[in-house]
N, C-alpha and C positions, 0 to 999 in steps of 0.2 A: 524621423523621430523613433528612438530607442523606447519601449514599454517596459517600466518597471511593475514585475509580478510577484505576489504573494502566493503561495501555493497552500491550501488547506485540504487536508484529506487523511483521514484515521490509518490509512493503510501502506506503510513505508515503501513498499512495494510498488504501489502505485504513483506514489510521489517520486518514487526514483524513474521511472518510466516516463514521466511527464517532465521530469528534470532534464532527462536526455532528449525527450522530444524536442523541448522549447529551445534547449541548447543549438539546436540545430538552426535556429532561425536567427540571423543576426541583428534584426532589430526588438528582439525580445530579450530581457535582463531578468531572471531570476533573483530577487535580492531575499528571499527568505521563506521557510516552510514550517507549517503549523499541523501538528496532529489532531488537535482538538480545536473545538469552537473558542473557546476562552482563550485558547492560545493565536487564534487567528484576529480576536478582537484586539487584544494586547499590541500584537506585533503591527496590527495596520496603523495603529494609535503610534506608535513608535518610528516605523520604518517608511509610513506616508507612501506607500505604492501606488502607482497609478490604477491597478485592477486586483482584485484579490481572485482567484480560481477556488472557488467555493463547493465542496461535495455537501451532501443535504445531510446524509446518515454518517454521523461523526462519533458514534460509540457513547459512552457515557459523557454526561456533561450536557452543555446545550448543545442542540442540532444547528444544522447550516444556515435555516431560517431564522432561528433568533440570533444566531452571529451575524447574519447580513442585516438584520433588525438594528440591531445595536452598533455596528459600523456605519449604517445610513445616518442614524439617528446623530451621530457627531458632527455633520455636516462638515466632514473634513474634505469632501471632494475625491475620496478613494472609491472606488467603482467595483462593484460586486458581480461577478460573473459567473452564475450556477453552473456546475460542469457536473453530472450526474448520470446514472442509469434508469434514475426514476422519471417519469412522464405522465404521472396519471394526473386529473385536472386539481387535486386537492393539493398535490405539491408544488405545480405550474402556478397555482394562484396564490399559496402562502408565499410562495417565494418571490414573484410580484409584488404582491402588497406590501411586504416587508422590505422593498425597496433595491431588488436586484435590478441591474441594468440588463441582463440578459440571461438567456437561460437555454444551455446547449447540452447535448446528451454525448455520452462518452465513445458513442458508436460513430461519430461525425468523424470524417477526411481530415488528416493534420492541417491541411491549407485553409479548411472551414474553421477550424479551432485558430489558428494565426489572425485570419480574417475577423472572427469573433472579437479575438482579443484587441485588435486595434480599434474595432469600432466602440466597445466597451471604453476604452481608454478615453475617447473623445465625449462621450457620454449617450452614444448612439445604441438603443436598442437591438439584441439580435437575439433572434429565436430558431432553434432548429427547425426543419420544415415539418417535422410531425408534430411538434408543439405549435408551431404556428398554427395548423390546420385546427388543432384541437382547440385553441383560443379562438379563432374566426369563427369555427361550429358553434360555440359556447355563445360568442358574441350575437349571432344570429337567433340562437335559440332564445336568447334573451330578448332581442328586439321583437319576439311573436311573430307570426306568420305575416307573408306579405301578398294581401289582396288587391285584384285589381280593381278599378273603379267599377263596372260592372258586379263584380261579385260584391261590393260595398253596398251598391245600390239594391240589388236582390236581400240581401242580409237586412237592411234597413225596413222594406218591404216586408221581410220574414218577421222581424221583431214587432210589427202593427199587427200580426195575427194574420197577412193574407195568404191564401191558398195559390197554388200555381197556376192557375187560370187568373186570379186576380191580378198578380204579379204579372203576368204576361200581358195583359191589358195595360197595367198602369205604366210598362216600360217600352209597350211597343215590341215587344217580341214573343217568340212562339214561345208554347207550353216545353216544347222539346228543349228551346235554349235553356230556360229556365232551370229545367231538369238538368241539363249537364253541368249549369253552373252550379246548383244544389250541390251534385256529387263532387265537384273540385272545392267547395266550400268546407265541407265534409271532411274531404282528405286533410285538408291544411288545418283545421281545428282539431282534426283528430275525433270527430263524434259522429255518431250515425243517425241522430234523430234532429228535428226542426228544435225542438227544444233545448237541446244539449248545444246546437250551434248558437243560438241566442243566448245562453248563458255563457258559454264562452267567450263571445262576442263583447256580452256587457263587461265581464272580469277583464279582459283584456283590452277594452275600450275600443273596438274596431268598429262600431255601429257612425255610422256618417253624422 
C-alpha cells in the first residue's frame, strides 16, 4: 500500500530534506507541503492524506499541537505523526492528548521513520524509544509505588501505631526483619519517618 503524506514544517530546507528522503521510499508519496499549522489543517481537509508529518514548533500562528487537534477533531481518518526535535514530557503529553497517532524524533534513522509512517497510516501508535521510555516512566510514577504484601502488612500495623517489637510479634517475624522492610518502605514512599510513611500511604491509598 502506498501511503499518502502531507508534510508540515515551517522550515523550507527541512521540508526539502524530508521530501528527498521520502522520495526514496517506493511505497510513500508526498501529496502536499504546508509551512504553517493553518495550512496543514486546510490541506489535510482538501487532500485527505493518510498521514500528516507534523512538526510542533511552526512559527507564527497555531502550533503543531493545535493543528493536530483540529485535524483529529474533523473525524476524517487522517492520522497525525509528530516529527520533531522536542521530547519533553509536556510536549509529548500535549501532542498525544491532541490526537497524534505517533511521536517521532527527527534523530531517528530513515527506516524507523518509514516504519512509523506505515504504522500511523494503519492507526497504530509509534513512539521513538526515548519518548516511549518517558511515557512508561510517567505512567509508573502515576500508578504509585509498588509494595510487596509483607510491606503492606507492616504498613498496616504501622498505621495502627504499633512499634517494631509489636509488629514483629503480630506478624511472627523478627524485629530485624521489620526494620529491613521499614527501610524499603521508606525508600519507596520517599519518606524517613513512621508518620511520614503513614501519611503518604493514606494519601496514595496503599493501606490494606
